[in-house]
Structure formats: C-alpha cells, structure tokens
C-alpha positions as CSV (number, residue, x, y, z in Angstrom):
1,M,81.8,114.1,108.7
2,V,83.7,116.4,106.5
3,T,85.3,119.6,108.0
4,G,87.9,122.2,107.0
5,T,88.7,125.8,106.4
6,T,86.9,127.6,103.6
7,F,88.6,128.7,100.4
8,R,91.7,130.8,100.6
9,G,93.5,132.7,97.9
10,E,97.2,132.7,97.2
11,D,97.7,135.1,100.0
12,W,96.0,132.7,102.4
13,R,93.2,135.2,103.0
14,F,89.5,134.4,102.6
15,F,88.4,134.1,99.0
16,P,84.7,133.9,98.2
17,S,83.4,130.6,96.9
18,D,79.9,129.3,96.0
19,G,80.1,126.0,97.7
20,L,81.9,122.7,98.2
21,E,81.0,119.2,97.1
22,V,82.5,115.9,98.3
23,W,82.4,112.9,95.9
24,W,83.1,109.2,96.4
25,N,85.1,107.2,93.9
26,T,85.8,109.9,91.3
27,R,88.4,112.6,90.5
28,V,85.9,115.0,89.1
29,P,82.5,116.1,90.4
30,A,79.8,114.4,88.4
31,S,77.8,117.6,88.8
32,G,80.5,119.4,86.7
33,I,81.2,116.7,84.3
34,P,78.4,114.2,83.6
35,A,80.8,111.7,82.1
36,A,82.8,111.3,85.3
37,R,84.4,107.9,85.6
38,P,84.8,105.8,88.8
39,L,88.3,105.3,90.3
40,K,87.4,101.7,91.3
41,P,84.5,99.5,90.1
42,G,81.4,100.7,91.8
43,P,79.2,103.8,92.0
44,I,80.2,107.5,92.0
45,I,78.3,109.0,94.9
46,H,77.7,112.6,95.9
47,L,78.4,112.6,99.7
48,A,78.1,116.1,100.8
49,A,77.3,119.7,99.7
50,V,78.2,122.8,101.7
51,D,76.5,125.9,100.4
52,D,77.4,128.4,103.2
53,M,81.1,129.1,102.6
54,Q,81.0,132.6,104.1
55,R,82.5,131.5,107.4
56,C,86.0,130.5,108.3
57,R,85.3,126.8,108.6
58,F,82.7,124.4,107.2
59,R,81.3,121.1,108.4
60,D,78.8,118.6,107.0
61,D,77.8,115.1,107.8
62,F,77.4,112.3,105.3
63,T,76.3,108.7,105.1
64,V,79.0,106.1,104.3
65,P,77.9,104.3,101.2
66,D,77.0,100.6,101.4
67,V,80.2,99.2,99.8
68,R,82.6,96.4,100.3
69,P,85.3,96.8,103.0
70,G,88.4,98.5,101.6
71,T,90.0,101.8,101.1
72,Y,88.4,104.4,98.9
73,K,89.3,107.9,97.8
74,V,87.1,110.8,98.6
75,F,87.6,114.1,96.8
76,A,86.4,117.6,97.7
77,F,85.8,120.2,95.1
78,I,85.4,124.0,95.6
79,F,83.0,125.9,93.3
80,Y,83.6,129.6,92.6
81,E,82.7,132.1,90.0
82,G,85.3,130.8,87.5
83,G,84.3,127.1,87.7
84,Y,85.6,124.6,90.2
85,G,88.8,123.1,91.4
86,S,90.1,120.3,93.6
87,F,90.0,121.2,97.2
88,G,91.6,118.1,98.6
89,A,91.5,114.3,98.7
90,D,91.5,111.7,101.5
91,H,91.5,108.0,101.8
92,F,88.4,106.6,103.5
93,R,88.6,103.1,105.0
94,V,85.5,100.9,105.2
95,T,86.0,98.1,107.7
96,A,82.6,96.3,107.6
97,L,79.6,95.9,105.4
98,G,76.6,98.0,106.4
99,D,73.5,96.6,108.0
C-alpha cells in the first residue's frame, strides 16, 4: 500500500495536481520518459496510479512484483500542469520469493 498527503506548495498549502504514480526500480516515470533505465538489473514496473488528488490524503494498493529477495527503491512522482516531479522515494524489502 502507498499512502501520503497530496501535493503541497512552498507555503505547505494544497496545490492542485493531476495525479501520482509509483514506480519500481527507476528514478524517472517510464510514462514520462520512455527511455527510463532500471536502477538494478530487472524490470521497471508501474506499481500504482492515483488519479484523485483533490483530497488531503491519498491511498492505493499495489501488488509486489515477483522479484528475488532484496532491497529495492520505489519512487513516487507527482504530475501537474507543468510536468512532473519527484514526490518521494522509499526502500522496499522483499524477504521471500512469490508463490
């Protein structure tokens, strides 16, 4: 699951945005840059998309990719009228292979 507060401007007040995307194993959203490169060997995977950013908080579930155990970086990107920007990153730890 991915959760957080919606986009805020420099004054920390709500700022309109078009959506949020969460991507596995890349520093740029492949929807924004088709030539995105993986951080580690393996696939670049689109994990989640949040279209309703008109509330104070967002939440979306995603399926953990079937990858080898290890630590992976997950990046969130916010899309707005002027393009997109990084919204945050987190380390995601996979402890066992999927069934």
